[in-house]
matplotlib code that plots the C-alpha trace (Angstrom):
import matplotlib.pyplot as plt

x = [13.7, 15.9, 19.5, 21.0, 21.3, 20.6, 18.8, 15.6, 15.1, 15.3, 12.9, 10.2, 6.9, 5.6, 2.5, 1.7, 4.1, 2.0, -1.4, 0.4, 1.7, -0.2, 1.2, 3.2, 6.4, 9.9, 12.7, 15.6, 18.7, 20.5, 18.1, 17.1, 13.7, 12.3, 10.8, 7.8, 6.9, 6.5, 4.6, 2.3, 2.1, 0.9, 3.7, 5.2, 8.7, 12.1, 14.9, 18.3, 20.6, 18.1, 15.6, 12.6, 9.8, 9.6, 10.3, 7.1, 7.8, 9.6, 10.0, 10.4, 8.3, 9.4, 11.8, 10.9, 14.5, 13.2, 9.8, 9.7, 10.1, 7.7, 4.8, 1.9, -1.3, -2.2, 1.6, 1.8, 3.9, 6.2, 3.2, 1.2, 4.0, 2.8, 4.5, 5.1, 3.2, 4.8, 2.7, 5.1, 4.2, 6.2]
y = [23.2, 24.4, 24.6, 27.0, 27.2, 31.0, 32.0, 33.5, 29.8, 27.8, 30.3, 29.8, 30.3, 26.8, 26.9, 30.2, 28.5, 25.6, 27.5, 29.6, 26.9, 25.4, 21.8, 21.8, 19.9, 20.6, 19.1, 19.9, 19.9, 21.2, 19.0, 21.9, 20.5, 17.5, 15.2, 14.0, 17.7, 18.5, 15.7, 16.1, 19.9, 18.3, 18.7, 16.0, 16.2, 14.7, 15.5, 14.5, 11.8, 11.0, 8.4, 10.8, 8.0, 5.6, 7.7, 7.6, 5.3, 6.6, 4.4, 5.1, 3.0, -0.5, -0.1, -3.0, -2.8, -2.0, -4.0, -7.4, -10.0, -12.4, -10.3, -11.8, -11.1, -7.2, -6.1, -4.2, -5.6, -3.4, -2.7, -1.1, 1.0, 4.4, 7.1, 10.1, 13.9, 17.0, 20.3, 23.0, 26.7, 27.8]
z = [4.8, 7.3, 6.4, 9.0, 12.9, 13.2, 16.5, 14.8, 13.5, 17.1, 18.4, 15.7, 17.4, 15.9, 16.2, 14.3, 11.8, 11.1, 11.1, 8.4, 6.0, 3.5, 3.8, 7.6, 6.2, 7.7, 6.5, 9.4, 7.9, 11.5, 13.7, 15.7, 16.3, 18.4, 16.0, 18.9, 19.3, 15.6, 15.0, 18.1, 16.9, 13.0, 11.1, 8.7, 10.0, 8.6, 10.6, 9.0, 9.8, 12.7, 12.4, 12.7, 11.8, 8.6, 5.0, 2.3, -0.3, -3.2, -6.3, -10.1, -12.2, -12.4, -9.8, -7.3, -5.7, -1.9, -1.9, -1.0, -3.2, -1.9, -1.2, 1.2, 1.6, 2.2, 1.3, -1.8, -4.5, -7.3, -9.7, -6.5, -4.8, -3.3, -5.3, -3.9, -5.2, -4.1, -5.6, -5.1, -5.7, -8.8]

ax = plt.figure().add_subplot(projection="3d")
ax.plot(x, y, z, "-o")
ax.set_aspect("equal")
plt.show()
């Protein structure tokens, strides 16, 4: 997660950063990078306040407020919604 505009972060060697990260996920709170470049390099990239692509579906168990009310064939229903799992080192 990037929350600073320091020049050191603006000038990162992004290909090297990608190689060093176990899970190459970048949440850019300062919009330092271009989404297209980061995705081309293989990062999962989200920029705050920018439309950098669809967010993953995250719904609490039993929460169907963001799912279609009448799912057609092939669409997920509330009981089949995907869940985001994130295992961070402690």
